[in-house]
A tleap script that builds the chain and sets N, CA, C and O, in Angstrom:
source leaprc.protein.ff14SB
mol = sequence {
  NMET GLU ARG CYS ILE ARG VAL ASP LEU ASP
  CYS ALA ALA ILE CYS ARG LEU THR SER THR
  ALA LEU SER ARG SER SER PRO PHE THR PRO
  GLU PHE ARG ASP LEU CYS ALA ARG LEU CYS
  ASP ALA CYS ALA ASP GLU CYS SER ARG HIE
  SER ALA GLN HIE CYS GLN VAL CYS GLY GLU
  ALA CYS ARG ALA CYS ALA GLU ALA CYS ARG
  ALA ASP TRP LEU CYS ASN VAL CLEU
}
set mol.1.N position { 6.233 -34.963 30.721 }
set mol.1.CA position { 6.530 -33.651 30.186 }
set mol.1.C position { 7.518 -33.733 29.022 }
set mol.1.O position { 7.584 -32.822 28.197 }
set mol.2.N position { 8.288 -34.827 28.955 }
set mol.2.CA position { 9.255 -34.974 27.867 }
set mol.2.C position { 8.550 -35.010 26.507 }
set mol.2.O position { 9.000 -34.380 25.550 }
set mol.3.N position { 7.451 -35.749 26.433 }
set mol.3.CA position { 6.698 -35.816 25.177 }
set mol.3.C position { 6.192 -34.427 24.794 }
set mol.3.O position { 6.217 -34.058 23.620 }
set mol.4.N position { 5.743 -33.675 25.758 }
set mol.4.CA position { 5.226 -32.336 25.510 }
set mol.4.C position { 6.306 -31.458 24.865 }
set mol.4.O position { 6.041 -30.743 23.899 }
set mol.5.N position { 7.497 -31.521 25.399 }
set mol.5.CA position { 8.595 -30.712 24.863 }
set mol.5.C position { 8.930 -31.139 23.444 }
set mol.5.O position { 9.166 -30.290 22.584 }
set mol.6.N position { 8.955 -32.421 23.190 }
set mol.6.CA position { 9.256 -32.913 21.834 }
set mol.6.C position { 8.200 -32.444 20.822 }
set mol.6.O position { 8.530 -32.004 19.721 }
set mol.7.N position { 6.940 -32.548 21.215 }
set mol.7.CA position { 5.857 -32.111 20.327 }
set mol.7.C position { 5.924 -30.599 20.123 }
set mol.7.O position { 5.703 -30.111 19.014 }
set mol.8.N position { 6.228 -29.855 21.192 }
set mol.8.CA position { 6.384 -28.399 21.075 }
set mol.8.C position { 7.467 -28.044 20.060 }
set mol.8.O position { 7.275 -27.161 19.224 }
set mol.9.N position { 8.595 -28.728 20.134 }
set mol.9.CA position { 9.702 -28.443 19.214 }
set mol.9.C position { 9.334 -28.762 17.766 }
set mol.9.O position { 9.669 -28.006 16.854 }
set mol.10.N position { 8.642 -29.889 17.557 }
set mol.10.CA position { 8.196 -30.233 16.204 }
set mol.10.C position { 7.213 -29.189 15.687 }
set mol.10.O position { 7.278 -28.783 14.526 }
set mol.11.N position { 6.312 -28.762 16.550 }
set mol.11.CA position { 5.319 -27.766 16.165 }
set mol.11.C position { 5.990 -26.443 15.790 }
set mol.11.O position { 5.664 -25.843 14.766 }
set mol.12.N position { 6.916 -25.999 16.618 }
set mol.12.CA position { 7.619 -24.747 16.337 }
set mol.12.C position { 8.383 -24.825 15.013 }
set mol.12.O position { 8.414 -23.859 14.252 }
set mol.13.N position { 8.987 -25.962 14.749 }
set mol.13.CA position { 9.756 -26.126 13.516 }
set mol.13.C position { 8.853 -26.048 12.281 }
set mol.13.O position { 9.188 -25.367 11.312 }
set mol.14.N position { 7.717 -26.738 12.313 }
set mol.14.CA position { 6.832 -26.709 11.145 }
set mol.14.C position { 6.170 -25.348 10.993 }
set mol.14.O position { 5.896 -24.922 9.871 }
set mol.15.N position { 5.910 -24.661 12.091 }
set mol.15.CA position { 5.348 -23.307 11.989 }
set mol.15.C position { 6.329 -22.360 11.299 }
set mol.15.O position { 5.937 -21.566 10.445 }
set mol.16.N position { 7.604 -22.448 11.675 }
set mol.16.CA position { 8.622 -21.616 11.012 }
set mol.16.C position { 8.705 -21.958 9.530 }
set mol.16.O position { 8.737 -21.062 8.686 }
set mol.17.N position { 8.740 -23.230 9.215 }
set mol.17.CA position { 8.849 -23.670 7.829 }
set mol.17.C position { 7.625 -23.247 7.015 }
set mol.17.O position { 7.755 -22.819 5.868 }
set mol.18.N position { 6.458 -23.367 7.601 }
set mol.18.CA position { 5.224 -22.978 6.911 }
set mol.18.C position { 5.190 -21.483 6.658 }
set mol.18.O position { 4.789 -21.055 5.576 }
set mol.19.N position { 5.598 -20.682 7.622 }
set mol.19.CA position { 5.601 -19.231 7.420 }
set mol.19.C position { 6.579 -18.843 6.316 }
set mol.19.O position { 6.318 -17.915 5.550 }
set mol.20.N position { 7.693 -19.545 6.233 }
set mol.20.CA position { 8.656 -19.294 5.156 }
set mol.20.C position { 8.060 -19.678 3.805 }
set mol.20.O position { 8.204 -18.939 2.831 }
set mol.21.N position { 7.398 -20.816 3.742 }
set mol.21.CA position { 6.760 -21.254 2.495 }
set mol.21.C position { 5.703 -20.249 2.052 }
set mol.21.O position { 5.608 -19.920 0.869 }
set mol.22.N position { 4.908 -19.762 3.006 }
set mol.22.CA position { 3.888 -18.761 2.681 }
set mol.22.C position { 4.515 -17.480 2.155 }
set mol.22.O position { 4.017 -16.894 1.193 }
set mol.23.N position { 5.599 -17.041 2.775 }
set mol.23.CA position { 6.206 -15.764 2.395 }
set mol.23.C position { 6.813 -15.795 1.001 }
set mol.23.O position { 6.946 -14.755 0.355 }
set mol.24.N position { 7.182 -16.984 0.536 }
set mol.24.CA position { 7.761 -17.064 -0.807 }
set mol.24.C position { 6.823 -17.719 -1.816 }
set mol.24.O position { 7.236 -18.110 -2.908 }
set mol.25.N position { 5.563 -17.829 -1.434 }
set mol.25.CA position { 4.532 -18.376 -2.327 }
set mol.25.C position { 4.917 -19.740 -2.894 }
set mol.25.O position { 4.810 -19.981 -4.096 }
set mol.26.N position { 5.361 -20.613 -2.020 }
set mol.26.CA position { 5.747 -21.958 -2.433 }
set mol.26.C position { 4.552 -22.680 -3.058 }
set mol.26.O position { 3.424 -22.553 -2.581 }
set mol.27.N position { 4.806 -23.434 -4.125 }
set mol.27.CA position { 3.716 -24.222 -4.701 }
set mol.27.C position { 3.268 -25.362 -3.777 }
set mol.27.O position { 2.238 -25.991 -4.018 }
set mol.28.N position { 4.039 -25.623 -2.732 }
set mol.28.CA position { 3.710 -26.677 -1.781 }
set mol.28.C position { 3.046 -26.134 -0.517 }
set mol.28.O position { 2.911 -26.849 0.476 }
set mol.29.N position { 2.637 -24.884 -0.557 }
set mol.29.CA position { 2.026 -24.259 0.613 }
set mol.29.C position { 0.850 -25.065 1.170 }
set mol.29.O position { 0.759 -25.207 2.389 }
set mol.30.N position { -0.049 -25.596 0.349 }
set mol.30.CA position { -1.158 -26.379 0.925 }
set mol.30.C position { -0.674 -27.574 1.759 }
set mol.30.O position { -1.254 -27.883 2.800 }
set mol.31.N position { 0.372 -28.229 1.305 }
set mol.31.CA position { 0.905 -29.365 2.053 }
set mol.31.C position { 1.535 -28.907 3.367 }
set mol.31.O position { 1.350 -29.541 4.406 }
set mol.32.N position { 2.281 -27.798 3.315 }
set mol.32.CA position { 2.853 -27.247 4.545 }
set mol.32.C position { 1.740 -26.890 5.525 }
set mol.32.O position { 1.824 -27.208 6.711 }
set mol.33.N position { 0.700 -26.231 5.026 }
set mol.33.CA position { -0.411 -25.809 5.887 }
set mol.33.C position { -1.103 -27.007 6.527 }
set mol.33.O position { -1.439 -26.973 7.711 }
set mol.34.N position { -1.317 -28.060 5.752 }
set mol.34.CA position { -1.978 -29.253 6.294 }
set mol.34.C position { -1.155 -29.885 7.415 }
set mol.34.O position { -1.684 -30.224 8.473 }
set mol.35.N position { 0.142 -30.038 7.167 }
set mol.35.CA position { 1.000 -30.639 8.184 }
set mol.35.C position { 1.108 -29.729 9.403 }
set mol.35.O position { 1.104 -30.206 10.538 }
set mol.36.N position { 1.204 -28.435 9.176 }
set mol.36.CA position { 1.279 -27.488 10.280 }
set mol.36.C position { 0.020 -27.582 11.150 }
set mol.36.O position { 0.112 -27.600 12.378 }
set mol.37.N position { -1.127 -27.640 10.526 }
set mol.37.CA position { -2.384 -27.754 11.280 }
set mol.37.C position { -2.409 -29.046 12.099 }
set mol.37.O position { -2.840 -29.041 13.252 }
set mol.38.N position { -1.958 -30.132 11.517 }
set mol.38.CA position { -1.942 -31.418 12.236 }
set mol.38.C position { -1.012 -31.371 13.437 }
set mol.38.O position { -1.364 -31.838 14.520 }
set mol.39.N position { 0.176 -30.807 13.246 }
set mol.39.CA position { 1.122 -30.736 14.356 }
set mol.39.C position { 0.663 -29.741 15.421 }
set mol.39.O position { 0.875 -29.969 16.612 }
set mol.40.N position { 0.043 -28.651 15.006 }
set mol.40.CA position { -0.496 -27.701 15.980 }
set mol.40.C position { -1.617 -28.343 16.794 }
set mol.40.O position { -1.713 -28.114 18.000 }
set mol.41.N position { -2.453 -29.135 16.156 }
set mol.41.CA position { -3.499 -29.861 16.888 }
set mol.41.C position { -2.879 -30.822 17.904 }
set mol.41.O position { -3.322 -30.894 19.050 }
set mol.42.N position { -1.859 -31.551 17.479 }
set mol.42.CA position { -1.190 -32.501 18.374 }
set mol.42.C position { -0.550 -31.771 19.555 }
set mol.42.O position { -0.620 -32.231 20.694 }
set mol.43.N position { 0.063 -30.645 19.271 }
set mol.43.CA position { 0.697 -29.861 20.325 }
set mol.43.C position { -0.357 -29.326 21.298 }
set mol.43.O position { -0.173 -29.385 22.514 }
set mol.44.N position { -1.439 -28.814 20.769 }
set mol.44.CA position { -2.509 -28.293 21.621 }
set mol.44.C position { -3.086 -29.399 22.503 }
set mol.44.O position { -3.338 -29.185 23.689 }
set mol.45.N position { -3.293 -30.568 21.927 }
set mol.45.CA position { -3.815 -31.699 22.703 }
set mol.45.C position { -2.852 -32.081 23.830 }
set mol.45.O position { -3.263 -32.301 24.970 }
set mol.46.N position { -1.579 -32.155 23.491 }
set mol.46.CA position { -0.577 -32.527 24.495 }
set mol.46.C position { -0.467 -31.470 25.589 }
set mol.46.O position { -0.446 -31.801 26.775 }
set mol.47.N position { -0.399 -30.216 25.199 }
set mol.47.CA position { -0.251 -29.138 26.188 }
set mol.47.C position { -1.472 -29.036 27.103 }
set mol.47.O position { -1.342 -28.703 28.281 }
set mol.48.N position { -2.646 -29.321 26.566 }
set mol.48.CA position { -3.861 -29.200 27.375 }
set mol.48.C position { -3.926 -30.250 28.486 }
set mol.48.O position { -4.744 -30.135 29.399 }
set mol.49.N position { -3.082 -31.258 28.415 }
set mol.49.CA position { -3.035 -32.288 29.460 }
set mol.49.C position { -2.305 -31.818 30.716 }
set mol.49.O position { -2.404 -32.447 31.770 }
set mol.50.N position { -1.573 -30.712 30.601 }
set mol.50.CA position { -0.756 -30.227 31.705 }
set mol.50.C position { -1.393 -28.974 32.307 }
set mol.50.O position { -1.946 -28.138 31.592 }
set mol.51.N position { -1.308 -28.861 33.613 }
set mol.51.CA position { -1.971 -27.746 34.291 }
set mol.51.C position { -1.139 -26.469 34.335 }
set mol.51.O position { -1.662 -25.418 34.705 }
set mol.52.N position { 0.115 -26.528 33.976 }
set mol.52.CA position { 0.968 -25.338 34.016 }
set mol.52.C position { 0.401 -24.243 33.100 }
set mol.52.O position { -0.079 -24.516 32.000 }
set mol.53.N position { 0.468 -23.026 33.576 }
set mol.53.CA position { -0.080 -21.891 32.817 }
set mol.53.C position { 0.554 -21.782 31.431 }
set mol.53.O position { -0.147 -21.545 30.448 }
set mol.54.N position { 1.877 -21.953 31.347 }
set mol.54.CA position { 2.530 -21.827 30.035 }
set mol.54.C position { 2.057 -22.919 29.072 }
set mol.54.O position { 2.015 -22.694 27.863 }
set mol.55.N position { 1.706 -24.081 29.586 }
set mol.55.CA position { 1.168 -25.140 28.728 }
set mol.55.C position { -0.220 -24.758 28.210 }
set mol.55.O position { -0.540 -25.001 27.046 }
set mol.56.N position { -1.031 -24.167 29.064 }
set mol.56.CA position { -2.366 -23.741 28.649 }
set mol.56.C position { -2.280 -22.646 27.582 }
set mol.56.O position { -3.028 -22.667 26.605 }
set mol.57.N position { -1.368 -21.693 27.771 }
set mol.57.CA position { -1.180 -20.619 26.791 }
set mol.57.C position { -0.687 -21.195 25.467 }
set mol.57.O position { -1.158 -20.800 24.400 }
set mol.58.N position { 0.249 -22.118 25.535 }
set mol.58.CA position { 0.767 -22.760 24.326 }
set mol.58.C position { -0.343 -23.508 23.596 }
set mol.58.O position { -0.460 -23.422 22.374 }
set mol.59.N position { -1.151 -24.237 24.347 }
set mol.59.CA position { -2.254 -24.982 23.742 }
set mol.59.C position { -3.231 -24.078 23.012 }
set mol.59.O position { -3.680 -24.403 21.913 }
set mol.60.N position { -3.559 -22.952 23.614 }
set mol.60.CA position { -4.466 -21.990 22.971 }
set mol.60.C position { -3.843 -21.416 21.703 }
set mol.60.O position { -4.521 -21.276 20.685 }
set mol.61.N position { -2.559 -21.086 21.761 }
set mol.61.CA position { -1.874 -20.543 20.584 }
set mol.61.C position { -1.818 -21.578 19.461 }
set mol.61.O position { -1.980 -21.242 18.288 }
set mol.62.N position { -1.590 -22.818 19.824 }
set mol.62.CA position { -1.525 -23.876 18.813 }
set mol.62.C position { -2.889 -24.119 18.170 }
set mol.62.O position { -2.972 -24.369 16.968 }
set mol.63.N position { -3.943 -24.047 18.952 }
set mol.63.CA position { -5.290 -24.200 18.368 }
set mol.63.C position { -5.591 -23.056 17.399 }
set mol.63.O position { -6.165 -23.277 16.333 }
set mol.64.N position { -5.206 -21.847 17.769 }
set mol.64.CA position { -5.421 -20.695 16.891 }
set mol.64.C position { -4.609 -20.842 15.604 }
set mol.64.O position { -5.092 -20.508 14.522 }
set mol.65.N position { -3.389 -21.337 15.721 }
set mol.65.CA position { -2.548 -21.536 14.536 }
set mol.65.C position { -3.144 -22.609 13.631 }
set mol.65.O position { -3.159 -22.445 12.411 }
set mol.66.N position { -3.628 -23.691 14.202 }
set mol.66.CA position { -4.243 -24.759 13.399 }
set mol.66.C position { -5.449 -24.226 12.638 }
set mol.66.O position { -5.638 -24.542 11.463 }
set mol.67.N position { -6.266 -23.416 13.311 }
set mol.67.CA position { -7.427 -22.817 12.643 }
set mol.67.C position { -6.993 -21.904 11.510 }
set mol.67.O position { -7.601 -21.911 10.440 }
set mol.68.N position { -5.948 -21.120 11.734 }
set mol.68.CA position { -5.452 -20.216 10.684 }
set mol.68.C position { -4.927 -21.011 9.493 }
set mol.68.O position { -5.126 -20.617 8.343 }
set mol.69.N position { -4.262 -22.121 9.764 }
set mol.69.CA position { -3.737 -22.943 8.672 }
set mol.69.C position { -4.863 -23.534 7.820 }
set mol.69.O position { -4.681 -23.783 6.629 }
set mol.70.N position { -6.006 -23.753 8.427 }
set mol.70.CA position { -7.139 -24.319 7.707 }
set mol.70.C position { -8.054 -23.257 7.096 }
set mol.70.O position { -8.967 -23.594 6.341 }
set mol.71.N position { -7.828 -22.003 7.406 }
set mol.71.CA position { -8.706 -20.927 6.962 }
set mol.71.C position { -8.544 -20.648 5.465 }
set mol.71.O position { -7.443 -20.707 4.918 }
set mol.72.N position { -9.652 -20.347 4.835 }
set mol.72.CA position { -9.637 -20.059 3.396 }
set mol.72.C position { -8.859 -18.811 3.047 }
set mol.72.O position { -8.301 -18.725 1.953 }
set mol.73.N position { -8.804 -17.824 3.958 }
set mol.73.CA position { -8.136 -16.569 3.615 }
set mol.73.C position { -6.650 -16.792 3.317 }
set mol.73.O position { -6.054 -16.020 2.565 }
set mol.74.N position { -6.046 -17.831 3.891 }
set mol.74.CA position { -4.649 -18.082 3.580 }
set mol.74.C position { -4.459 -18.456 2.120 }
set mol.74.O position { -3.435 -18.133 1.518 }
set mol.75.N position { -5.432 -19.129 1.559 }
set mol.75.CA position { -5.339 -19.522 0.157 }
set mol.75.C position { -5.332 -18.297 -0.750 }
set mol.75.O position { -4.720 -18.320 -1.818 }
set mol.76.N position { -6.003 -17.236 -0.335 }
set mol.76.CA position { -6.085 -16.041 -1.153 }
set mol.76.C position { -4.848 -15.164 -1.081 }
set mol.76.O position { -4.695 -14.238 -1.879 }
set mol.77.N position { -3.951 -15.448 -0.121 }
set mol.77.CA position { -2.723 -14.675 0.013 }
set mol.77.C position { -1.769 -15.036 -1.107 }
set mol.77.O position { -0.962 -14.216 -1.542 }
set mol.78.N position { -1.870 -16.261 -1.564 }
set mol.78.CA position { -0.909 -16.758 -2.565 }
set mol.78.C position { -1.206 -16.228 -3.909 }
set mol.78.O position { -0.500 -16.542 -4.867 }
savepdb mol mol.pdb
quit
């Protein structure tokens, strides 16, 4: 479970940073989005290994976030 918590914290940090980059139209937004999607995928994979309900909910949220980071509509916001 220690690895899960570490990955969760990394994921939360990059999600916050990515949302900030998006809100200020950073020229590095594509790079933030790519890294955010990768970390969200890693978090979802790790959380899905655990049977606890909160891990399952976290995994689903991380998969949805990864999909949003890869979605074309985000590119049009900038």
